[in-house]
N, C-alpha and C positions, 0 to 999 in steps of 0.2 A: 174353757177354750184351750185346745192344745196348740203346739207351735205350728203344726201343719196348717191350721186354720187362720193363723195370724197373717194379715197382709204384709208382704215383703217390706214396704216402707216403714211400717210400725216395728217390725221385727228388727230391722237394721237400726232404727232409732234407739231401741232398747239396748242393743249390743253396743252401739256407739256410746250411749250414756254410761254403761258400765265401765267402758274403757276410760272415760274421762272422769271417773270418780277417783283417779289417782290423787294422792296428796303429794308426798315427796318420795322419790324412789331412787335408791342407789343401786349400783350394778352388782352388789353382792346378793341381790334378791330379797333383802330385808328392808323393812320400813326405816326411813330416815327419822331422826329425832323430830318430834312435833307432828308425826303423822299418825296419831293414835285414833283419830276419828274414822269410823268405818261407815260405809253406806248401809243404812237400814234396809232390810228387804221390804219391798212394797208389793201390794197386790198387783198382779199383772206383770211382774218381772219375768224374765226369761226362765222358764221352768226346766228342771232337769239338770241344771248346772250346779256346781258346788256352791255352798254358802260362803260368806266372807270368812276368811281364816282357814278354809279347807283347801286341799289340793285336789285337782282332778284333771282328767284329760278326756279327749273325745274325738269325734270326727273333725275334719278340717272346718275351721270357722267357729269352733266352739270356744266359749270363754273359759279361760283358766284363771283361778284365783288362788292367791297365796298371800297371807299376811295383810289382807285388806286390799290387795292390788289385783286388778283384773285386766287381762290383755287377751287378744285373740291368739290362738295357738299359732306358732310359727312366726309371730311378730314380736320383735324386741320392744321393750318399753322405750319411749323417747328419752333422749339425753338432754337434760336441762343445761348442762355445761360439759366441758371436755371431760370424758371419762378418765379415771385415774390410770387405767391400763391403755388409754389412748386408742382403744378399739371402738370406733363409733358404731352404734347398733344399726341393724337394718330397721328402717323406719317406714314400713309399708303403710302404716296408718297415718303418716304425716308426709307432707311434701314441702320441701324448702327450695328457695331460689337464692342462690348465692350469686352476687354480682361479680363473676369472674370475667373481667374485661380484657380482651386481647390488645396489647400495645405493640403496634408494628414499629419498624425501625424509625428512630427519630421522634417517637411519640412521648418519650420521657426526656426532658431537656434540662439543661442547667437552670433555666428559668423556673421550672417546676421545683427543683431542689431549693432555690432561693425562696420561693413562695412558701414551701413547707417549713423552712427555717423561720420565716416571718410568723407562721401559725404557731410554732412552738414558743417563739418569743412572746407573742401576745398571750398565750396560755400561761406563761410564767408570770406575767403581770397580774393576771387574775388570781393566781396562787399567792402572790405577794400580799394582795389586799383581801379579797374575799376568803382565800384559803388561810390567811393569817400568818403566812411565812415571814412577812415583814414586821410582824408585831412581836415585841419583846415583853414577856411577863415574868416577874419574879414572885408571883403569888402562890406558886405550886406548893411551896413548903408550908403554906398556911391553910391549905385546903382543909375544910372541916371534916372531921371523922364521920359526920352524918351525911356527907355528900352522897348523892345517889339520885338526885332529882332530875338529872339529864336523862333523856329518853334513848340515849345510846345509838344514835343514827350512824353507826359504822364509822366512828371517828369524827363525824361532823355533827356535834350535838344539835339536835333539832329544837325549835322553840316550844314554849308552852309546857315544859316538862312538869312544872309544879301544879299545873291546873288540874291534873288527875291524881295527885297524891292525897292520901288520906292523912288527916291530922286530928288528934283527939278522938280517935275511934271512928265516928260516923259523920264527920262534917264534910266529907268529899265523896263523890260518887265512886263506887267500885268500877272495875273494868267492865263488868257485865252491866251494871246500872247505866254507866255512861254510854254504852253502845246500844241499849234498848231504845227503839223508836219512841216509846211512851214513857221513858224514864222520868221525864219532868226535870225539875231544877234542884240543884243542891242549895244548901242554906248559906254558902259563902262565908262561913265563920272560921275557916282555918286561918292560921297565922303564918307569917313569913319569917318569923324570928329564927335565927340559927346561931350557934356559937361561932366564934372566930376572933381574930386579933382586932385590936382597936386601930382602925384605919381612918384616915381623913383625906378629903379631896380639896383641891383648889383649882380654879380656872386661871390659866395664864392668859396673856394678851392674844395668844394664838387660838383661843376659843375652845380648847380641848381640855377636858378634866385630867388632872394629874393626881395620882394616888400615892400617899405616903404613910409610913408607919407613924402613929401618933407620937412616938418618941423621937422622930426625926424633926426636931424643932427648926433646923435650918433648911429643911426641904432640899436635901442634897441628893436623895436617891428616889427618883420616880419609879414606882414599881411596875407600871404598865406604860409602855411607849409605843406609838404607832408611827408609820411613815409620815414625815413632815409634809406640810402643804407644798413647799417648793419641790419636794420629791414627787408628790402626786402630780403636780402641774407638768413636771418633766416627763413622767411616765405616761400620763394621759396624752401629751403631745406626741410622744413616740408611738403610742397605739394608733392615734389618728393617722400619723404618717405611714405606718405599716399597713393599716387597713385600706389606705388610699393608693397604695403602690399598684402599678399596673400588673406586676407579676402576681401579687396575691389576689387581686380582683379577677384576673383571668383564670387562675387556678381554682378559686372558690366557685366561680360561675360554672366551670367545667364539672367539678365534683357535685355541686347541687343539681345540675342538669342530669347527671348520671343517677343520682338518688331518685329523682323524679321518674326517670325511665325504669329504674329497678322496681319502684313501687308499682308502676303500671304493669310490668311483667309479672310481678308477684300476684296481683289481684286477678290478672288474666289467667294465669296458670293455676292458682290456688284458691281463687274466690269461692268456688263450689266446695272445696275441702274445708275452708273456714266456716262456711254456712252449715255444713254437715256437722262439724265439730261443735259449733255453738248450739245447734239444735239438740245435741246430745247432752248438754249440760242441764239436766233436769233439776227442778227445784230452785232454779234461779233464772233471772232474766234482767234486762236493762232496768226495769222499774224497781227491782229488789236490790240491785247493787248500789253502793253508796256513791253519791255525787256531792261534791263540796262546791258551793258558790264561793270561790276564793276571792272575789273582788266585788264587794257590794257596800255602798255608802249608807250608813244608818239613816241619815236624814231622808233618803229616798228609797228605803228598803220596802215600804208598803207600796202596793200597786195603787194606781189612781182610784180604782173602785173601792179598795179597802179604806183608803184615806177619806173618800167622800162619805162612805157609810159611817165611819168613825166620827167625823165632824157632825154629821146629821144627828147621831145618837147623843152627842154632847150638847148640841144646841137645843134639842128637844128635852133632854133629861137634866141638864145642868145649866140652863140659860141664865140662872141667877148667880152663878159662881163668879166671884171677883177674879179677873184674870190680868188686870193691869194695876200698876203701882198707884194710879190716881183713883182707884176704886171702881173703875169701869167693869161692868159684868160682861160675860160672853155675849149675851143677847144684845146689850147696848153696842158692843163692837160691831155686830152685824147690822144693827139698825142705822148706826151712824154712817156705815158704808153703803146704805141703801140696799141691803141684802136681807133675804129671809129664807125659809126652808125650801122655797121653790127654786132658789138659785143653786141648791146643793146637787148639782149634776157634774159629771166628769167634764163635759164640754164647758160649762160655766166656770169651773175651777181653773181651767186653762193651764194645766200642769203638763199635759202630754206634749212631747217634743214634736215639732213640725218643720216645714221648710224654713221658718224664720230662724231656726237654731243652727242651720248648716253653715259651718265656718264662722259662727258667731258665738263665741264663748260667753259674751256678756248676756246675750239673749237666753242662752242655756241656763245661766245662773239665776236669771229672773224667774225661770219656770218653777223654782223651788217655792215660790211665794204664791199661794192660791189667790186668785183674782188679781194677781200682780200687786198684792198688798203685803208689804214687809211685816205688818202687824200680825197677820195670820201665821206667817212662818215663825215669828217669835213666840206665839202662843202655843202652837202645836208641834213644832219641830226643833225646839231648843231645850237644852237641859237647864239653862240658867235664865229663869224668868220668875214672875210673881208667884206662880203656882209650883215653883221649884222643879219644873220639867215633868209634872205628873202626867199630863196628857201624852207627852212624848214617850214616857215609860210604858203607859198602857197600850199605846199603838205598837210599840216595839215588841211587847210580849205577845200581841196577837200574831205578829209576823213569826216570832220564834216558835209559837205553838204549832204552826203548820209543819215546821221541820220536825219538832218533837213527836208529833202525832203521825208522821209519815203519811200525810194526806196525798194520795196519788202515787207517791214513789218515795224511796229512801233518799234523804237529802240532809245536808248540814250547811252551815254558813260561816263566813269569817267577816263579820261586819266591822266597819270603820267608825271609831269615835274620834272626834276632833280635839286636838290641842294646838293652840295658835302661837303660844310663846309670847303673848301680849302682856300677860300678868303672871306674877309668881304663884298665885293661888289657884290656878286653873286645875292642877292635878287633884288637889284636895276636894274641890267642888265636884269634879268628875267622879272621883272615888265614892263620894257620898251619894251621888245619883245612882251609880251602878249597884252599890251594895245595900242601898236602903231597902227595908222591908216595906214595899208599897202596899198599902191597904186600899180596899175598894177596887172597883173594876171587876172584870170577870176572871182575871188571872193575877191574884195577889202574890207578893213575894219580891225577891230581888231580881236583878237583870242577868244573873248567871244561869246559863243554859247548858245542858248536856250536849246540845247540837249546835252550839256556836262557840267560836273562839274569837276574842276581840283583837283587832289591830288598831293602832293609833295613827291617824293621818295628820300630817303636819303641813298645812297649806303654806305655800311660799308667798307670804304676804308682807315682805319687808317694807314695801312702799306704803302700805296701810299703816304699819307700825310707826314708820318714820313720820307720816303725816299727822299722827295723833299727838306727837310731841311738839314742844314749843322750840322756836329757834334758839339755839344755844344751850339746850338742856343736855346736850352730850349723848343723845341716844345713838347707840351703835348696834351692829349685828350681834356683837358679843352679848348684849343684854338679852336678846331673844334666845340665844343658846343657853344662857344661864337660867332663864325662866323655864325653858323646855327640859333641861337635863338636871338642874340643881335638885329639884324635889325627888328625882329618881335615885340619885346618889345618896341623898338623905335617907330615903326609905330603905335602901339596900344596906347602907352602913349602920343605920340606927333604926331598925324597924320597930323597936319598942317605943320610940318617940313619934313614929309616923305610921301607926298600925293600919290606917285605912288605905293610904297609898300603897303600903307594902302588900296588903291583901289584894288590891286591885291589880298589881303587877303580876301576881300569880295567874291571872286570867287573861293576860295579854301575850300574844305569840309573835307579834311583829310590828314594825313601823313602816308607814307609807309616806311618800311625799307627793303632794297633789297641787295642781293649778294648771293654768294655761301654758303649755310649753311653747306656744307661738308668741308669747309676750316678749317685748324687747328686753334684752339683757346686756349687761356689760361684758366685755371680753374676759376670758379667764386670766387671772393674775395671782400673784402670791401675796396679795394684800391681806393683812391680819384682820379678823373680825372686829377687834377693838378699834381699828382705824376706819372701818367702813361706816361712814356717816352720810354718804351721798344718797340722794333720792333715787338714783338709778338702781335697778334690780341687779344683785350679784349674778354671776353666771350660774346656770343650772348645775353644772358639774362642781362648781365651787361650793354651792350650798349642800349638794349631796355628800361631798367629801366630809364636811363638818358634822353632818348627821351620822355618817358611817363611823367616823373616828370616835365620836363620843359613845356610840352604841358599842363599838368594839371594846373600849375601856370598860364600860358598864358591864358588858357580858363577861369579861374576864373576871371582874370582881364577883359577880353573881355566881359564875361557875365555880369559883374557889370556895364559895359558901354553900354549894349544893342547891342553888336556886335556879329557876328556869331562866333561859336566855331568850333573846329576841332576834328574829330575822329582819333583814332590811329588804323590803319588797315595794319599791316605789312605782309610781306611774312613769312610764317612759315610752318614747316612740309612738305616741298617739298623734302628734302633730309637731310642727316646729323643726328645729335642727336635728338632722339624722344622727349626728355624732353624740347626741345625748346618750345614745345606746352604747357608745364606747365607754362612757363613765359607768353606766349600770353594769356592763359586762365585767368591769374591774371590781366593783364594789358589792354587788347584790346577788342574793341567792336566786331570786326570781323577780319578774316585773309584771306590771299590769299594762295591757294593750300590746305594744311592740310591733304594731303594724307597719311602721316605717322601716322595718328590717328588709322589706322587699326592695328598698331603694339603696341598700348597701350590702352587696353579696358577701364581702369579706366578713363583716360582723355577723351576718346570717349564718355563715358556715361555722364561725366560732361558737355561736349560741347553740348550734347543733352538736358540735363536738363535745361541749361541756354540759349539754342538756340543761341549759338555763331555762327555768320555767317561764312560760308566757301565758298569762290569763287574759284571753281575748274576749271582747264583747262586741260581736258583729252588729247587733241591733243598735247599740249605742253609737258605734262608729257610723252606721248608716245615717243617723240623724245629725251627726256632728262633722265628721271629716272624711269618711269613705263610704260610698254606696255599697250595697251588699255585693253586687257583681264585681266590684273592684277590690274587695277585701282579700288580702293574701292568706287568710286563715286556711283555706283548703290546700293551698300550695305548701304552706309551712308544715301542715299536718302530714301530707303525703311524703314530704321529704324526710320526715322523722324528727322534727323539732318537738320539744316537750311542751305541747300546747294543750290548753283546755278552754272550756267555755264558761263565762261568768255573766252576770246580769248588769253590773255597774250601778244603774239607777232605775229599778223597776217602776218607780213613781212616774218617770218621764217616758220610758221606752216600751213598756209591756202592757198588753191588753187583757191578759188573763190573770187569774188569782195565783197561778203558779208560774212565776216569771222564769225560774230556772228550766223547768220542763219546756216552756215556750221557746227559750233560747235554743235548746237542743233540737226541738221539733223544726224550728225555722231553719237552723243550720243543716239539718239532715235533708230537708226538702230543697234548699237553695244550692247545696254543694254536692248533692248526690252521694251522701254518706251511707254506708251500710251499717247494719246493727253492730258488726264487729268494730267499725270505725268509732261509733259513738260510745261504745263500751270502753274502748281504749282511751278516748278523750275523758270519760268519767274517771277511769283509773288514774289518769294523770292528775286529775284534780285532787285526789287523795294524796298522791305523792307530793304535790306542791304544798299541801296544807300544813298548818302548824298543829294539827291534832296529835295527841300523844301516841307513843309507840304501841301501847296495848290496844288502842282503837285501830291503828293502821294494820296491826296483825289480824284483827278481827275482819277488817274490810278487804285486806289484800292477801292475807296468808302469813303464817308464822315466819317464813323465810324471805319476806319481800326485800329485806335489806341486801340480799345477795344479788339482786337484779330482777328485771322484769320476767325472765324465764322461770324464776322461782316463785312468782306470785301464784296463788291458788286460783286456777281458772273457774272453779266452782263458786268462787266469791266475787271475782272481778268480771266474769262472763266474757273474758277475752281469751280466745283459744290459744293454746300453746304455739300453734303454727305462726300466729301473728307475732307473738312475743319473740320467738326464735328469729323471725325475719328481722325485726327491729334490732335485736341484740347483735346478731351476726354482722349486719351492715355497719353498725356503729363501731364494732371491733375492727372490721376491715378498713374503715376510714382511718382509724387511729394507726393501724398497722402501716398503711400506705404513707401517712404523714411522717411517722417516726422514721421509716426507712429512707424516705427522700431527704428529710432534714439531716440525716446522718451521712448524706452523700452516697447512698446506695442505689441511685437511680438506675445505673446499668445492671445491678444485681436484680432489681425488681423487674426490669425489662426482660432479662434472660430467663428468669424463673417463670414469668407469666407466659412467655413465648413457649417455653418447654411444657408447661401445663396445658396450654392450648393444643400443642401437638399431641400430647398424651390423650387429651379428650377426643381429638379427631380419630386417633387410632382405636380408642375404645368404642367409639360409635361404629367404626368399620367392623370391629370384631362382633359387636352386637348383631349386625346385619348378617355377616357371612357365617358366623357360628350357629345361627339359629334358623337359617334358611337352606334347605337342601339345594334349591336352585334359585339364584338371585336374578330377577328380571332386569333387563336394561332400563336405565332411566337417565335423563340428562345430567351431565356433569358428575357422573358417578366416580370419575377419577379424582375428584376433589376429596373424597373420603379417605 
């Protein structure tokens, strides 16, 4: 078939596809580093054009290729960032919408400048805590010569770096193995030992670990110090005051409204261009691009159907297995409850959320127990029981296998394991469960998967811990902190003495804090953990500070020894006090939920400016705190916040076997999302994840650290036009805030008025320079 006989839509699709096979292009006309992959010729490609690596020319519209880059003749390749010569190319193949807003006289006021200064002050608080500017470390001189485990996230070391490193030759998956859908599991036998100085740690009454050289017997020089609790309380109070000020709320509301309008204009003007660009990305689609379920609790990771089928299999095949300490078998457990195989249905299990769970966290928690029997949860969904968590391990591996085998689409997960801080031996028990070579079942082996990275969730259960003690036994919050973090410092400083926990830590990428945010809590104070013995729950922000502070110290020690570090990614803004989101803005890389941001515009604007990740679960929210049509997810996404979709608890909220795909499908239908939209949301999930750099390079492109415009659209399936829109508007917002905060409001006004005048003159020239005779039309004198 020659070109003349090819239908125009197909011919255009082929040409568009060739254009979008660009990797990275610089304006010298040469391939940029990392752009060595070239598009293989396929049967049916446009014939007559030059092959990759050849040069050619031809009639208008012909594709010209050089160095693996193909563009239409007369069309400059798109600029992914400002060109070095500052000459922006003609971009006839792309269409961008810049939010150039005209400010008339009086539209930039001293109040706007005050609000911008508030914004910059708030951002400086985030830099002090999350950015580490307020942390003092003297460990640099002791950095191990073998350091290199961090994955180099552009100055912000990302978590989970050690999880992909090889040790002893072949005990870890290579970059290729870890990224292949069917790569399976590694054997988890690598070690976390590394040379370094002899360091010791102690917990003071302030509940934060202090690091000392072993030779410092008097403990005079703490090597890692973080901002104190009184400092945090003061800074948090200041952030709350700033975010609540009238000037900042009005300014933030205005800017967010303009971002909403800009997005509407973008999709109106460029929606068809995005669709055409995306359709030209042959060889990839939404199903083939990687999607990470950033927020999923292990106890509810299986869907209801998977769980029911698993329990039926065990009851029928292992009914005589002893599952209780008193010698009771699985069959006897069911018989005593008046149950048999006929009761093994999704409805009878009663695990799916319904109207009874709305605004009722207690009813929601009870749904974790099949038939509302706590005994069932203990047998099947716990790691610490008479069968040592074997059933839970086998069920988990069934869930992991779906991701590894890429059933239906490419996906990965970041599942949560629980550590409660109730006892000091929780970490070693968890490590043995995760690393154990489980025999039997259809998927033997340990719990380390190429398509999963573990997070540890810490439930805020102080009242439960306190109630388990006896009056006068001196239980304090300090005890929980030491139970939680003591084993981590032991394994980091003396891995040869704690090899199992040390190995487990190489597979953990972050920490989460979970529980009902709506539960009553005490006011925020500077009370030390050692003195907190009251039955009252400490303030949410107080608890988060102590987790962040200990993680920060731990990360500095691990980083100095070339070990992986951990991100803090707690639950926040699901319900309860809106200002919980102020604490997480200061302390955390990303959060889970965050839907209360629509009730505080100042914080919402700050989350946008700093691109703090939000892993939102609309189906979970629908059954607990926000109905689908009330969920702010689509509004947050269109404004440009760093949002993605996650499943939370598939056991309770999802009907299909593929919960993540169901989440995307429901969101697309409910919120009228385009394929470009959901591809962007999927890309955000990879950005937010703790997967290693070499995997992110495979899923996003080699240059992803430079920004979204440098992602490889043939891997993310997000057209460059969408990436440019997001990047340009984020840059413009920062430009405006910086200028106003510096007192340059009048300068901004004059410049924008001048640019608007130039645009009007340009529009007039377009008309009169290109028309021999200009017809009369209304208000022509406005041009």
